[in-house]
FIVEXGU-826546 format. One record per residue (C-alpha): residue in three letters; residue number from 1; x, y, z. Coordinates in pm, whole numbers, always signed. Layout:
N
REC  Ala  NUM  X  Y  Z
...
REM end
This chain:
378
REC  Met  1  -8517  +4719  -1323
REC  Thr  2  -8312  +4750  -1643
REC  Ser  3  -8393  +4555  -1960
REC  Ala  4  -8072  +4354  -1917
REC  Glu  5  -8178  +4247  -1567
REC  Arg  6  -8523  +4149  -1692
REC  Glu  7  -8370  +3935  -1972
REC  Ala  8  -8136  +3767  -1723
REC  Arg  9  -8425  +3680  -1490
REC  Val  10  -8637  +3542  -1775
REC  Gly  11  -8346  +3330  -1899
REC  Ala  12  -8286  +3195  -1550
REC  Arg  13  -8651  +3101  -1512
REC  Leu  14  -8652  +2919  -1846
REC  Arg  15  -8339  +2722  -1751
REC  Leu  16  -8489  +2633  -1413
REC  Asp  17  -8814  +2520  -1575
REC  Val  18  -8631  +2292  -1819
REC  Gly  19  -8414  +2155  -1541
REC  Leu  20  -8713  +2079  -1320
REC  Arg  21  -8889  +1895  -1602
REC  Ile  22  -8581  +1679  -1662
REC  Val  23  -8538  +1597  -1293
REC  Ala  24  -8908  +1524  -1254
REC  Val  25  -8892  +1259  -1525
REC  Leu  26  -8569  +1108  -1393
REC  Ile  27  -8684  +1071  -1033
REC  Ala  28  -9028  +941  -1116
REC  Pro  29  -8917  +577  -1060
REC  Leu  30  -8812  +651  -701
REC  Thr  31  -9144  +540  -558
REC  Val  32  -9037  +175  -574
REC  Ile  33  -8752  +76  -342
REC  Ala  34  -8623  -280  -335
REC  Pro  35  -8287  -430  -233
REC  Leu  36  -8070  -590  -499
REC  Thr  37  -7802  -849  -450
REC  Phe  38  -7463  -837  -616
REC  Ser  39  -7313  -1116  -819
REC  Gly  40  -6990  -984  -966
REC  Cys  41  -6789  -691  -1081
REC  Gly  42  -6643  -640  -1427
REC  Glu  43  -6375  -416  -1563
REC  Ala  44  -6496  -94  -1717
REC  Ser  45  -6267  +138  -1906
REC  Arg  46  -6318  +510  -1920
REC  Gly  47  -6457  +493  -2272
REC  Ala  48  -6692  +203  -2200
REC  Pro  49  -7064  +244  -2138
REC  Gly  50  -7047  +107  -1795
REC  Pro  51  -6986  -191  -1567
REC  Thr  52  -7000  -535  -1720
REC  Met  53  -7097  -724  -1409
REC  Pro  54  -7397  -959  -1414
REC  Val  55  -7695  -855  -1207
REC  Ala  56  -7839  -1098  -958
REC  Gly  57  -8208  -1170  -966
REC  Pro  58  -8458  -1153  -685
REC  Pro  59  -8427  -1386  -387
REC  Gly  60  -8507  -1738  -500
REC  Ser  61  -8407  -1670  -859
REC  Ala  62  -8158  -1958  -847
REC  Arg  63  -8457  -2189  -868
REC  Glu  64  -8577  -2038  -1194
REC  Gly  65  -8355  -2264  -1401
REC  Ala  66  -8564  -2562  -1291
REC  Ser  67  -8901  -2413  -1377
REC  Pro  68  -9033  -2172  -1641
REC  Arg  69  -9029  -1807  -1551
REC  Pro  70  -9383  -1680  -1491
REC  Pro  71  -9515  -1415  -1729
REC  Glu  72  -9485  -1053  -1626
REC  Ser  73  -9812  -914  -1499
REC  Pro  74  -9987  -693  -1757
REC  Arg  75  -9958  -319  -1717
REC  Ser  76  -10062  -6  -1893
REC  Arg  77  -9929  +56  -2242
REC  Ser  78  -9616  +258  -2305
REC  Ser  79  -9827  +548  -2428
REC  Glu  80  -9917  +612  -2064
REC  Ile  81  -9554  +644  -1954
REC  Ala  82  -9455  +999  -1862
REC  Pro  83  -9307  +1184  -2162
REC  Arg  84  -8929  +1185  -2171
REC  Pro  85  -8731  +1509  -2194
REC  Pro  86  -8539  +1609  -2506
REC  Leu  87  -8187  +1483  -2534
REC  Pro  88  -7927  +1707  -2368
REC  Ala  89  -7751  +1946  -2602
REC  Ala  90  -7448  +2019  -2385
REC  Phe  91  -7198  +1825  -2177
REC  Glu  92  -7310  +1973  -1845
REC  Ser  93  -7675  +1879  -1891
REC  Leu  94  -7582  +1529  -2006
REC  Arg  95  -7363  +1479  -1700
REC  Glu  96  -7644  +1602  -1474
REC  Glu  97  -7885  +1351  -1627
REC  Ala  98  -7636  +1065  -1594
REC  Leu  99  -7564  +1136  -1229
REC  Ala  100  -7936  +1180  -1158
REC  Leu  101  -7994  +832  -1304
REC  Ala  102  -7725  +688  -1076
REC  Ala  103  -7870  +868  -773
REC  Ala  104  -8218  +737  -849
REC  Leu  105  -8086  +380  -874
REC  Arg  106  -7904  +417  -545
REC  Gln  107  -8221  +537  -376
REC  Arg  108  -8427  +253  -521
REC  His  109  -8166  -9  -430
REC  Pro  110  -7972  +128  -130
REC  Asp  111  -7825  -208  -29
REC  Ala  112  -7687  -301  -371
REC  Pro  113  -7339  -220  -500
REC  Glu  114  -7438  -220  -869
REC  Pro  115  -7565  +141  -859
REC  Ile  116  -7242  +242  -684
REC  Asp  117  -7043  +74  -960
REC  Leu  118  -7248  +250  -1227
REC  Ala  119  -7206  +589  -1056
REC  Gly  120  -6833  +529  -1018
REC  Thr  121  -6804  +443  -1386
REC  Met  122  -6983  +767  -1475
REC  His  123  -6756  +977  -1256
REC  Asp  124  -6452  +805  -1406
REC  Arg  125  -6579  +876  -1759
REC  Phe  126  -6642  +1238  -1667
REC  Gly  127  -6286  +1273  -1538
REC  Asn  128  -6366  +1281  -1166
REC  Leu  129  -6169  +988  -1028
REC  Ala  130  -6180  +1137  -679
REC  Ala  131  -6560  +1119  -672
REC  Ala  132  -6554  +758  -796
REC  Thr  133  -6305  +669  -525
REC  Ser  134  -6513  +840  -255
REC  Leu  135  -6823  +639  -353
REC  Trp  136  -6646  +307  -305
REC  Glu  137  -6469  +420  +11
REC  Ala  138  -6807  +505  +161
REC  Trp  139  -6943  +168  +51
REC  Leu  140  -6644  -11  +203
REC  Ala  141  -6689  +175  +532
REC  Asn  142  -7043  +35  +557
REC  His  143  -6956  -305  +410
REC  Pro  144  -6615  -405  +550
REC  Gly  145  -6445  -676  +351
REC  Ser  146  -6635  -605  +27
REC  Ala  147  -6426  -765  -247
REC  Glu  148  -6601  -551  -509
REC  Ala  149  -6508  -230  -327
REC  His  150  -6144  -336  -289
REC  Leu  151  -6127  -427  -658
REC  Arg  152  -6257  -87  -770
REC  Leu  153  -6041  +105  -524
REC  Gly  154  -5740  -92  -640
REC  Lys  155  -5821  -13  -1002
REC  Tyr  156  -5857  +359  -930
REC  Ala  157  -5532  +363  -732
REC  Arg  158  -5355  +208  -1032
REC  Glu  159  -5497  +478  -1259
REC  Lys  160  -5351  +738  -1024
REC  Gly  161  -5012  +564  -1026
REC  Glu  162  -5040  +449  -664
REC  Glu  163  -4923  +90  -716
REC  Thr  164  -4854  +16  -348
REC  Arg  165  -5200  +134  -246
REC  Ala  166  -5349  -56  -539
REC  Ile  167  -5182  -380  -428
REC  Glu  168  -5326  -344  -77
REC  His  169  -5679  -332  -215
REC  Leu  170  -5628  -586  -492
REC  Glu  171  -5479  -844  -255
REC  Gln  172  -5784  -820  -33
REC  Ala  173  -6015  -852  -333
REC  Phe  174  -5827  -1152  -473
REC  Asn  175  -5793  -1329  -137
REC  Ala  176  -6165  -1288  -71
REC  Arg  177  -6280  -1380  -422
REC  Pro  178  -6012  -1514  -658
REC  Asp  179  -6276  -1553  -930
REC  Leu  180  -6378  -1185  -923
REC  Pro  181  -6330  -1064  -1282
REC  Gly  182  -6017  -854  -1310
REC  Ala  183  -5878  -925  -964
REC  Gln  184  -5614  -1182  -1063
REC  Ile  185  -5478  -1000  -1366
REC  Leu  186  -5474  -654  -1206
REC  Leu  187  -5304  -784  -892
REC  Gly  188  -5046  -987  -1084
REC  Glu  189  -4960  -692  -1307
REC  Ser  190  -4925  -452  -1012
REC  Leu  191  -4700  -696  -826
REC  Ala  192  -4477  -729  -1132
REC  Asn  193  -4471  -351  -1174
REC  Val  194  -4316  -306  -828
REC  Gly  195  -4063  -586  -882
REC  Arg  196  -4235  -853  -671
REC  Ala  197  -4187  -1122  -935
REC  Asp  198  -4225  -1420  -700
REC  Asp  199  -4558  -1292  -569
REC  Ala  200  -4676  -1207  -920
REC  Ile  201  -4599  -1562  -1037
REC  Ala  202  -4784  -1712  -740
REC  Val  203  -5094  -1511  -830
REC  Leu  204  -5083  -1543  -1209
REC  Ala  205  -4991  -1914  -1216
REC  Arg  206  -5326  -2012  -1065
REC  Asp  207  -5546  -2165  -1336
REC  Leu  208  -5884  -2028  -1241
REC  Pro  209  -6183  -2117  -1459
REC  Ala  210  -6242  -1754  -1558
REC  Thr  211  -5883  -1691  -1673
REC  Ala  212  -5746  -2034  -1763
REC  Gly  213  -5734  -1946  -2133
REC  Asn  214  -5679  -1572  -2095
REC  Pro  215  -5377  -1471  -2309
REC  Asn  216  -5321  -1155  -2102
REC  Arg  217  -5274  -1362  -1788
REC  Leu  218  -5028  -1592  -1963
REC  Thr  219  -4833  -1300  -2110
REC  Leu  220  -4810  -1127  -1772
REC  Leu  221  -4701  -1456  -1618
REC  Gly  222  -4429  -1489  -1881
REC  His  223  -4298  -1140  -1806
REC  Ala  224  -4299  -1215  -1432
REC  Arg  225  -4093  -1529  -1502
REC  Leu  226  -3852  -1316  -1708
REC  Gln  227  -3803  -1093  -1403
REC  His  228  -3745  -1404  -1194
REC  Gly  229  -3487  -1539  -1441
REC  Asp  230  -3689  -1843  -1550
REC  Phe  231  -3643  -1793  -1924
REC  Ala  232  -3759  -2141  -2028
REC  Gly  233  -4074  -2110  -1819
REC  Ala  234  -4135  -1761  -1958
REC  Lys  235  -4101  -1886  -2314
REC  Ala  236  -4352  -2164  -2249
REC  Asp  237  -4604  -1913  -2111
REC  Phe  238  -4555  -1680  -2407
REC  Glu  239  -4601  -1967  -2653
REC  Arg  240  -4929  -2064  -2486
REC  Ala  241  -5046  -1703  -2503
REC  Leu  242  -4942  -1667  -2868
REC  Ala  243  -5139  -1979  -2961
REC  Ile  244  -5450  -1804  -2829
REC  Asp  245  -5372  -1454  -2962
REC  Pro  246  -5116  -1464  -3248
REC  Ala  247  -5138  -1085  -3296
REC  Ser  248  -5030  -985  -2945
REC  Ala  249  -4734  -747  -2965
REC  His  250  -4661  -784  -2593
REC  Thr  251  -4640  -1162  -2626
REC  Leu  252  -4411  -1143  -2929
REC  Tyr  253  -4184  -901  -2745
REC  Gly  254  -4162  -1140  -2450
REC  Leu  255  -4084  -1430  -2681
REC  Ser  256  -3803  -1233  -2846
REC  Ile  257  -3647  -1163  -2505
REC  Ala  258  -3690  -1517  -2371
REC  Ser  259  -3555  -1675  -2690
REC  Gly  260  -3255  -1444  -2689
REC  Arg  261  -3174  -1526  -2327
REC  Leu  262  -3192  -1897  -2414
REC  Gly  263  -2945  -1849  -2700
REC  Glu  264  -3204  -1906  -2973
REC  Thr  265  -3079  -1620  -3189
REC  Glu  266  -3274  -1689  -3508
REC  Ala  267  -3601  -1734  -3321
REC  Ala  268  -3536  -1415  -3125
REC  Gln  269  -3480  -1219  -3447
REC  Arg  270  -3794  -1363  -3604
REC  Tyr  271  -4006  -1277  -3302
REC  Arg  272  -3852  -928  -3287
REC  Ala  273  -3948  -863  -3651
REC  Asp  274  -4300  -991  -3589
REC  Phe  275  -4318  -769  -3282
REC  Ala  276  -4225  -458  -3483
REC  Thr  277  -4499  -532  -3736
REC  Arg  278  -4765  -603  -3476
REC  Lys  279  -4663  -302  -3269
REC  Ala  280  -4714  -68  -3563
REC  Glu  281  -5057  -219  -3625
REC  Ser  282  -5137  -192  -3254
REC  Leu  283  -5050  +177  -3249
REC  Val  284  -5292  +240  -3535
REC  Arg  285  -5568  +55  -3350
REC  Asp  286  -5490  +236  -3026
REC  Arg  287  -5523  +573  -3194
REC  Ala  288  -5853  +469  -3351
REC  Asn  289  -5987  +335  -3021
REC  Ala  290  -5842  +603  -2794
REC  Pro  291  -6078  +715  -2516
REC  Ala  292  -6300  +995  -2636
REC  Arg  293  -6262  +1348  -2506
REC  Leu  294  -6461  +1410  -2191
REC  Asp  295  -6703  +1631  -2385
REC  Asp  296  -6732  +1418  -2700
REC  Met  297  -7112  +1424  -2725
REC  Pro  298  -7157  +1144  -2985
REC  Ala  299  -6944  +912  -2771
REC  Leu  300  -7129  +1024  -2458
REC  Phe  301  -7465  +949  -2618
REC  Gln  302  -7350  +592  -2674
REC  Ala  303  -7227  +576  -2315
REC  Met  304  -7559  +710  -2186
REC  Ala  305  -7747  +447  -2384
REC  Gly  306  -7532  +177  -2227
REC  Trp  307  -7579  +318  -1877
REC  Tyr  308  -7957  +330  -1914
REC  Ala  309  -7954  -27  -2046
REC  Ile  310  -7761  -136  -1735
REC  Ala  311  -8002  +57  -1512
REC  Gly  312  -8294  -124  -1671
REC  Arg  313  -8129  -460  -1610
REC  Ile  314  -8076  -371  -1244
REC  Asp  315  -8437  -257  -1202
REC  Arg  316  -8590  -556  -1374
REC  Ala  317  -8377  -801  -1174
REC  Arg  318  -8573  -684  -870
REC  Gly  319  -8911  -691  -1039
REC  Asp  320  -8943  -315  -1095
REC  Thr  321  -9058  -347  -1455
REC  Ala  322  -9201  +5  -1473
REC  Ser  323  -8864  +162  -1396
REC  Ala  324  -8687  -87  -1622
REC  Glu  325  -8914  +8  -1912
REC  Arg  326  -8844  +377  -1861
REC  Asp  327  -8470  +307  -1847
REC  Trp  328  -8470  +105  -2169
REC  Leu  329  -8685  +353  -2359
REC  Arg  330  -8448  +631  -2259
REC  Ala  331  -8154  +418  -2372
REC  Leu  332  -8313  +400  -2716
REC  Asp  333  -8360  +777  -2713
REC  Phe  334  -7983  +814  -2688
REC  Ala  335  -7898  +537  -2933
REC  Thr  336  -8171  +376  -3141
REC  Gly  337  -7942  +82  -3210
REC  Gln  338  -7883  -3  -2842
REC  Arg  339  -7933  -376  -2879
REC  Ala  340  -7941  -472  -2511
REC  Ala  341  -8217  -221  -2433
REC  Arg  342  -8422  -315  -2739
REC  Thr  343  -8393  -688  -2674
REC  Ala  344  -8489  -642  -2310
REC  Leu  345  -8792  -430  -2404
REC  Val  346  -8911  -683  -2659
REC  Asp  347  -8886  -958  -2398
REC  Leu  348  -9068  -744  -2140
REC  Tyr  349  -9350  -651  -2379
REC  Arg  350  -9401  -1010  -2485
REC  Arg  351  -9420  -1130  -2127
REC  Gln  352  -9678  -861  -2056
REC  Gly  353  -9887  -957  -2358
REC  Arg  354  -9800  -634  -2542
REC  Asp  355  -9721  -815  -2865
REC  Gly  356  -9793  -521  -3093
REC  Glu  357  -9537  -303  -2917
REC  Ala  358  -9280  -582  -2926
REC  Arg  359  -9336  -625  -3299
REC  Gly  360  -9314  -250  -3354
REC  Leu  361  -8975  -230  -3182
REC  Leu  362  -8837  -508  -3397
REC  Glu  363  -8977  -361  -3718
REC  Arg  364  -8838  -15  -3644
REC  Ala  365  -8499  -171  -3582
REC  Gly  366  -8516  -366  -3906
REC  Ala  367  -8487  -691  -3712
REC  Thr  368  -8641  -1017  -3817
REC  Val  369  -8983  -1048  -3659
REC  Gln  370  -9017  -1391  -3499
REC  Pro  371  -9356  -1542  -3429
REC  Leu  372  -9452  -1380  -3101
REC  Gly  373  -9519  -1710  -2933
REC  Ser  374  -9168  -1843  -3005
REC  Ala  375  -8965  -1612  -2783
REC  Gly  376  -9213  -1445  -2559
REC  Arg  377  -9388  -1618  -2273
REC  Asp  378  -9175  -1910  -2162
REM end
């Protein structure tokens, strides 16, 4: 065997050993399997940490509002938790860890869509929209009529420019659950995009509690009315939207068009000038907030912290506090300022009587240390 071959084999063994250690830590929580119910689905952009949907609690949790939540049962101290691997130094290893987290959640909670949503968000962030689509298609095949699946598949179809396919999914999502976050606005916008103004108005004109004061809905409704030729109605919608968000360039543009069609020349010119100013400001903000490159490691570390925080919330909702603790600690490895993970850990430690560890987390974060009895065991 040549020296080059020996070096290659040694390097391969070292990489395998590191990989096995990482996987061993990530799959350690798989010993606890519990179903999790789903309570909503939020919009998640490619640059966002993950889904924004609330996580349902264990069966019977609806009764918790009427009685204090019992303290968590004590457990061993965090020093006994398996050591966590070093943070990934390259995009490939970070992606492997993220997808391993999603796979572990899916195995622990096979009947819950939240892990599917988290995995889909990861694939979307990593530029693999086909994989994200496949996850939800498989979920839909096993759960026919799932509004959450139709919403996500509609969103992905829109991102691929398949508006007709998107409308098919979004209509099913909206008809099944009009209150599902994102369903009304995405459907209304897609309908307007293909010239179905009447249908877009019928969808967007519904004052649902979740979107009654949403300026985006009102602006889209105004543009649908413009397509329909109802210039007075469009202007009224735009004015309502502008009262909520005076800086919206899209709303100002709509007002300039509607006012011009109504013969209000001076108002149209004023709105057009305001639109030009706001549009320039919007372009600056868009460039500053543009989605990070797929391999932007600082941005990915923030995303990973958010994904681990979500994973912890999912695990704790089903009573798996050991897995939740590991998730939240790993979130803080990626971003020490991850507020959701830190707050959740402090609450968990206080409920378990681990007041010293709760205080230590707050002190390391520079947060104000409250008396432990004031926010701990309710």
